N, CA and C atoms as an extended XYZ file, in Angstrom:
315
Properties=species:S:1:pos:R:3:atomname:S:1:resname:S:1:resid:I:1 pbc="F F F"
N       -10.929        1.336       10.854 N   MET     1
C        -9.733        0.614       11.659 CA  MET     1
C        -9.305        2.000       12.368 C   MET     1
N        -8.481        1.349       13.541 N   GLU     2
C        -8.024        2.632       14.421 CA  GLU     2
C        -6.755        2.916       14.259 C   GLU     2
N        -6.718        4.358       14.291 N   ARG     3
C        -5.496        5.343       13.413 CA  ARG     3
C        -4.494        5.264       14.802 C   ARG     3
N        -3.312        4.567       14.328 N   LYS     4
C        -1.945        4.441       15.207 CA  LYS     4
C        -0.720        5.418       14.664 C   LYS     4
N        -0.035        5.516       15.483 N   ASP     5
C         1.484        6.200       15.078 CA  ASP     5
C         2.009        5.055       15.258 C   ASP     5
N         3.402        4.989       14.388 N   TYR     6
C         4.078        3.995       14.405 CA  TYR     6
C         5.222        4.627       14.494 C   TYR     6
N         6.591        4.337       14.719 N   GLU     7
C         8.177        4.856       14.891 CA  GLU     7
C         8.550        4.062       13.522 C   GLU     7
N         8.477        3.130       13.320 N   THR     8
C         8.949        2.383       12.079 CA  THR     8
C         8.154        1.836       11.011 C   THR     8
N         8.555        1.682        9.976 N   VAL     9
C         7.595        1.182        8.394 CA  VAL     9
C         7.669       -0.269        9.522 C   VAL     9
N         8.623       -1.252       10.080 N   THR    10
C         8.521       -2.480       10.175 CA  THR    10
C         7.528       -2.841       11.344 C   THR    10
N         7.718       -1.784       12.316 N   GLU    11
C         6.401       -1.492       13.311 CA  GLU    11
C         5.504       -1.629       12.781 C   GLU    11
N         4.886       -0.950       11.736 N   ALA    12
C         3.868       -0.509       10.901 CA  ALA    12
C         3.237       -2.077       10.349 C   ALA    12
N         4.029       -2.657        9.586 N   LEU    13
C         3.776       -3.809        8.727 CA  LEU    13
C         3.489       -5.080       10.298 C   LEU    13
N         4.081       -4.911       11.140 N   HIS    14
C         4.130       -6.566       12.073 CA  HIS    14
C         2.799       -5.703       12.813 C   HIS    14
N         2.242       -5.115       13.175 N   ASP    15
C         1.166       -4.663       13.773 CA  ASP    15
C         0.010       -4.641       12.882 C   ASP    15
N         0.136       -4.130       11.344 N   LEU    16
C        -0.904       -4.596       10.192 CA  LEU    16
C        -0.985       -5.840       10.447 C   LEU    16
N         0.010       -6.939       10.006 N   ALA    17
C        -0.304       -8.239        9.964 CA  ALA    17
C        -0.851       -8.735       11.433 C   ALA    17
N        -0.813       -8.301       12.440 N   GLN    18
C        -1.372       -8.849       13.722 CA  GLN    18
C        -2.598       -8.698       13.238 C   GLN    18
N        -3.135       -7.710       12.687 N   ASN    19
C        -4.805       -6.982       12.334 CA  ASN    19
C        -5.152       -7.701       11.239 C   ASN    19
N        -4.486       -8.690       10.819 N   GLY    20
C        -4.937       -9.217        9.588 CA  GLY    20
C        -4.523       -8.845        7.985 C   GLY    20
N        -3.969       -7.826        7.947 N   TYR    21
C        -3.107       -7.350        6.479 CA  TYR    21
C        -2.146       -8.144        6.183 C   TYR    21
N        -2.261       -9.248        5.748 N   THR    22
C        -0.882      -10.421        5.344 CA  THR    22
C        -0.746      -10.296        4.047 C   THR    22
N        -1.631       -9.851        3.070 N   PHE    23
C        -0.695       -9.571        1.438 CA  PHE    23
C        -0.167       -8.418        1.222 C   PHE    23
N         1.124       -8.814        0.621 N   ASP    24
C         2.049       -7.870        0.359 CA  ASP    24
C         1.734       -7.674       -0.960 C   ASP    24
N         1.249       -6.333       -1.266 N   PHE    25
C         0.916       -5.617       -2.297 CA  PHE    25
C         2.509       -4.929       -2.967 C   PHE    25
N         2.024       -4.991       -4.703 N   SER    26
C         3.038       -4.267       -5.316 CA  SER    26
C         2.096       -3.515       -6.283 C   SER    26
N         2.973       -2.220       -6.490 N   ILE    27
C         2.149       -1.837       -7.695 CA  ILE    27
C         2.534       -2.482       -9.284 C   ILE    27
N         1.793       -2.888       -9.998 N   SER    28
C         2.113       -3.790      -11.172 CA  SER    28
C         2.928       -2.404      -12.066 C   SER    28
N         3.892       -2.495      -12.892 N   ASP    29
C         4.649       -1.671      -14.018 CA  ASP    29
C         3.648       -1.866      -15.337 C   ASP    29
N         3.042       -3.176      -15.206 N   GLU    30
C         2.660       -3.186      -16.791 CA  GLU    30
C         0.894       -3.366      -16.781 C   GLU    30
N         0.427       -3.349      -15.559 N   LYS    31
C        -1.157       -3.469      -15.707 CA  LYS    31
C        -1.306       -2.401      -14.766 C   LYS    31
N        -2.585       -2.080      -14.653 N   ASP    32
C        -3.176       -0.763      -13.734 CA  ASP    32
C        -3.698       -1.604      -12.717 C   ASP    32
N        -3.202       -1.918      -11.743 N   CYS    33
C        -3.370       -2.805      -10.882 CA  CYS    33
C        -2.274       -3.102       -9.531 C   CYS    33
N        -2.971       -3.369       -8.541 N   ILE    34
C        -1.836       -3.834       -7.448 CA  ILE    34
C        -2.084       -5.443       -7.456 C   ILE    34
N        -0.302       -6.118       -7.243 N   ILE    35
C        -0.377       -7.631       -7.300 CA  ILE    35
C         0.097       -8.031       -5.914 C   ILE    35
N        -0.354       -9.059       -5.901 N   CYS    36
C         0.673       -9.999       -4.483 CA  CYS    36
C         0.932      -11.442       -5.004 C   CYS    36
N         2.134      -11.334       -5.759 N   GLU    37
C         2.776      -12.479       -6.488 CA  GLU    37
C         2.455      -13.622       -5.600 C   GLU    37
N         2.723      -13.924       -4.700 N   LYS    38
C         2.858      -14.924       -3.696 CA  LYS    38
C         1.291      -15.877       -3.712 C   LYS    38
N         0.057      -14.805       -3.801 N   HIS    39
C        -0.930      -15.354       -3.852 CA  HIS    39
C        -1.471      -15.070       -4.983 C   HIS    39
N        -0.764      -14.590       -6.245 N   ASP    40
C        -1.368      -14.810       -7.365 CA  ASP    40
C        -2.541      -13.949       -7.776 C   ASP    40
N        -2.241      -12.753       -6.874 N   VAL    41
C        -4.049      -11.597       -7.190 CA  VAL    41
C        -3.802      -10.501       -7.691 C   VAL    41
N        -4.563      -10.208       -8.121 N   GLN    42
C        -4.611       -8.364       -8.652 CA  GLN    42
C        -5.734       -7.774       -8.411 C   GLN    42
N        -5.260       -6.853       -8.249 N   LEU    43
C        -6.841       -5.602       -7.693 CA  LEU    43
C        -6.585       -4.773       -8.253 C   LEU    43
N        -7.776       -4.553       -9.210 N   SER    44
C        -7.769       -2.933       -9.917 CA  SER    44
C        -7.651       -2.049       -8.838 C   SER    44
N        -8.173       -0.678       -9.272 N   ASP    45
C        -8.490        0.733       -8.530 CA  ASP    45
C        -9.954        0.421       -7.879 C   ASP    45
N       -10.663       -0.590       -8.589 N   GLU    46
C       -12.389       -0.678       -7.730 CA  GLU    46
C       -12.307       -1.638       -6.998 C   GLU    46
N       -10.847       -2.533       -6.991 N   ASP    47
C       -11.324       -4.044       -6.065 CA  ASP    47
C       -10.955       -3.757       -4.750 C   ASP    47
N       -10.442       -2.532       -4.220 N   PHE    48
C        -9.697       -2.658       -2.800 CA  PHE    48
C       -10.145       -0.701       -2.185 C   PHE    48
N        -9.944       -0.731       -1.063 N   GLU    49
C       -10.168        0.261       -0.366 CA  GLU    49
C        -8.981        0.490        0.196 C   GLU    49
N        -8.564        2.151        0.479 N   ILE    50
C        -7.642        2.110        1.403 CA  ILE    50
C        -8.125        2.525        2.718 C   ILE    50
N        -7.823        1.672        3.927 N   ASP    51
C        -8.186        1.679        5.068 CA  ASP    51
C        -7.519        2.573        6.103 C   ASP    51
N        -6.223        2.693        5.824 N   ALA    52
C        -5.127        3.857        6.419 CA  ALA    52
C        -3.567        3.853        5.462 C   ALA    52
N        -3.447        5.176        6.138 N   VAL    53
C        -2.153        5.291        5.311 CA  VAL    53
C        -1.104        5.859        6.341 C   VAL    53
N         0.333        5.401        6.426 N   TYR    54
C         0.991        5.811        7.331 CA  TYR    54
C         2.665        6.257        6.525 C   TYR    54
N         2.825        7.253        6.939 N   ARG    55
C         4.173        8.132        6.530 CA  ARG    55
C         5.268        8.171        7.228 C   ARG    55
N         6.389        7.994        6.505 N   PHE    56
C         7.522        7.892        7.502 CA  PHE    56
C         8.804        8.315        6.837 C   PHE    56
N         9.336        9.575        7.228 N   GLU    57
C        10.213       10.690        6.653 CA  GLU    57
C        11.605        9.583        6.852 C   GLU    57
N        12.433       10.093        5.764 N   GLY    58
C        13.615        9.680        6.271 CA  GLY    58
C        14.659       10.348        6.778 C   GLY    58
N        15.124        9.467        7.746 N   MET    59
C        16.185       10.567        8.885 CA  MET    59
C        17.074       11.185        8.441 C   MET    59
N        17.601       10.882        7.253 N   ASN    60
C        18.981       11.145        6.935 CA  ASN    60
C        18.777       11.770        5.546 C   ASN    60
N        18.431       10.535        5.089 N   ASP    61
C        18.138       10.797        3.329 CA  ASP    61
C        16.535       11.197        3.181 C   ASP    61
N        16.318       12.209        2.286 N   PRO    62
C        14.492       12.205        1.928 CA  PRO    62
C        14.444       10.771        0.796 C   PRO    62
N        15.353       10.160        0.525 N   GLY    63
C        15.059        9.188       -0.367 CA  GLY    63
C        14.602        7.837        0.539 C   GLY    63
N        14.823        7.804        1.699 N   ASP    64
C        14.342        6.907        2.521 CA  ASP    64
C        12.670        6.773        2.938 C   ASP    64
N        12.343        8.065        2.786 N   SER    65
C        10.982        8.104        2.646 CA  SER    65
C         9.967        7.206        2.293 C   SER    65
N         8.973        6.936        3.087 N   MET    66
C         8.201        5.549        2.512 CA  MET    66
C         6.620        6.150        2.970 C   MET    66
N         5.721        4.913        2.315 N   ILE    67
C         4.048        5.365        2.610 CA  ILE    67
C         3.581        3.828        3.145 C   ILE    67
N         3.327        3.431        3.764 N   VAL    68
C         2.589        2.227        3.990 CA  VAL    68
C         1.160        2.324        3.638 C   VAL    68
N         0.485        1.544        2.914 N   TYR    69
C        -1.600        1.648        2.610 CA  TYR    69
C        -1.552        0.445        3.166 C   TYR    69
N        -2.471        0.399        4.070 N   ALA    70
C        -3.323       -0.647        4.196 CA  ALA    70
C        -4.506       -0.660        3.930 C   ALA    70
N        -4.847       -1.631        3.009 N   ILE    71
C        -6.094       -1.841        2.160 CA  ILE    71
C        -6.904       -2.947        2.455 C   ILE    71
N        -7.841       -3.010        1.637 N   SER    72
C        -9.031       -4.288        2.041 CA  SER    72
C       -10.064       -4.474        1.037 C   SER    72
N       -10.441       -5.645        0.453 N   SER    73
C       -11.107       -5.997       -0.519 CA  SER    73
C       -11.931       -6.910       -0.106 C   SER    73
N       -13.535       -6.267       -0.388 N   ALA    74
C       -14.375       -6.882        0.047 CA  ALA    74
C       -14.593       -7.788       -0.994 C   ALA    74
N       -14.702       -7.693       -2.403 N   LYS    75
C       -14.529       -8.416       -3.148 CA  LYS    75
C       -13.880       -9.741       -3.100 C   LYS    75
N       -12.891       -9.741       -2.249 N   PHE    76
C       -11.968      -10.993       -2.581 CA  PHE    76
C       -11.706      -11.197       -0.946 C   PHE    76
N       -12.261      -10.872       -0.218 N   ASN    77
C       -11.964      -10.979        1.194 CA  ASN    77
C       -10.526      -10.825        1.624 C   ASN    77
N        -9.855      -10.054        1.680 N   LEU    78
C        -8.952      -10.334        1.846 CA  LEU    78
C        -8.329       -8.615        1.993 C   LEU    78
N        -7.070       -8.601        3.041 N   LYS    79
C        -6.187       -7.463        3.547 CA  LYS    79
C        -5.142       -7.200        3.438 C   LYS    79
N        -4.691       -6.192        3.071 N   GLY    80
C        -2.797       -6.299        2.783 CA  GLY    80
C        -2.421       -4.728        2.604 C   GLY    80
N        -0.976       -4.812        2.594 N   VAL    81
C        -0.275       -3.657        2.343 CA  VAL    81
C         0.252       -3.438        1.069 C   VAL    81
N         0.613       -2.277        0.618 N   VAL    82
C         1.643       -1.758       -0.282 CA  VAL    82
C         2.342       -0.564        0.435 C   VAL    82
N         3.497       -0.968        0.387 N   VAL    83
C         4.710        0.090        0.688 CA  VAL    83
C         5.451        0.600       -0.589 C   VAL    83
N         5.432        2.004       -0.520 N   ASN    84
C         5.494        2.550       -1.356 CA  ASN    84
C         6.663        3.722       -1.066 C   ASN    84
N         7.370        3.982       -2.072 N   GLY    85
C         8.337        5.686       -1.749 CA  GLY    85
C         8.083        6.896       -2.404 C   GLY    85
N         8.126        8.054       -2.105 N   TYR    86
C         7.251        8.782       -2.395 CA  TYR    86
C         7.824        9.236       -3.748 C   TYR    86
N         6.712        9.236       -4.435 N   GLY    87
C         7.252        9.385       -6.177 CA  GLY    87
C         8.022        8.467       -6.685 C   GLY    87
N         7.804        7.548       -6.116 N   VAL    88
C         8.560        6.302       -6.963 CA  VAL    88
C         7.988        6.005       -7.865 C   VAL    88
N         6.753        6.134       -8.096 N   TYR    89
C         5.795        5.465       -9.292 CA  TYR    89
C         5.180        6.500       -9.768 C   TYR    89
N         5.970        7.042      -11.341 N   SER    90
C         5.172        7.932      -12.128 CA  SER    90
C         5.087        7.537      -13.568 C   SER    90
N         5.023        6.012      -13.384 N   ASN    91
C         4.677        5.326      -14.726 CA  ASN    91
C         3.305        5.126      -15.041 C   ASN    91
N         2.856        5.940      -16.098 N   SER    92
C         1.212        5.950      -16.415 CA  SER    92
C         0.687        5.116      -16.893 C   SER    92
N         1.610        3.790      -16.847 N   SER    93
C         0.601        2.358      -16.878 CA  SER    93
C        -0.283        2.150      -15.578 C   SER    93
N         0.302        2.127      -14.671 N   ALA    94
C        -0.100        2.454      -13.176 CA  ALA    94
C        -0.976        3.854      -13.012 C   ALA    94
N        -1.615        4.803      -13.558 N   ALA    95
C        -1.959        6.111      -13.442 CA  ALA    95
C        -3.285        5.386      -12.439 C   ALA    95
N        -4.116        4.793      -12.716 N   LYS    96
C        -5.797        4.796      -11.662 CA  LYS    96
C        -5.125        4.422      -10.743 C   LYS    96
N        -4.115        3.481       -9.916 N   ILE    97
C        -3.604        2.921       -8.518 CA  ILE    97
C        -2.963        4.305       -8.290 C   ILE    97
N        -1.965        4.890       -8.588 N   VAL    98
C        -1.369        5.671       -8.539 CA  VAL    98
C        -2.185        6.753       -7.770 C   VAL    98
N        -3.332        7.183       -8.678 N   GLU    99
C        -3.977        7.977       -8.256 CA  GLU    99
C        -4.890        7.896       -7.271 C   GLU    99
N        -5.235        6.557       -7.271 N   LYS   100
C        -6.186        6.198       -5.828 CA  LYS   100
C        -5.083        6.437       -4.874 C   LYS   100
N        -3.980        5.993       -4.580 N   LEU   101
C        -3.229        5.941       -3.919 CA  LEU   101
C        -3.045        7.125       -3.070 C   LEU   101
N        -3.203        8.227       -3.835 N   SER   102
C        -2.135        9.434       -3.321 CA  SER   102
C        -3.237        9.831       -3.212 C   SER   102
N        -4.577       10.069       -3.738 N   LYS   103
C        -5.813       11.012       -3.342 CA  LYS   103
C        -6.370       10.559       -1.986 C   LYS   103
N        -5.916        9.332       -1.190 N   HIS   104
C        -6.306        9.013        0.072 CA  HIS   104
C        -5.667        9.962        0.697 C   HIS   104
N        -6.640       10.360        2.313 N   PRO   105
C        -6.721       11.646        2.869 CA  PRO   105
C        -5.731       11.067        3.867 C   PRO   105
């Protein structure tokens, strides 16, 4: 995937959707996986790869800082995004997922 620089999270999400990243994932609080509730899909840390990471700093408030992960799963033949705030998920039940996301270069 070609690395691009985006000004806003909205711009990144729009462009990623245009490039096939159409599933919206979130980190599960109860299971060690990411989930897309709309399509009833759950991916463990072994089920996906991180294709790109985009970091956005909050202009006025550091609490507004976000990270957008572009992910793909060859196993399930899908691509999507995970949007996360810095340090939001410290829940140990999602440790493998958070560790995988945080270790991506």
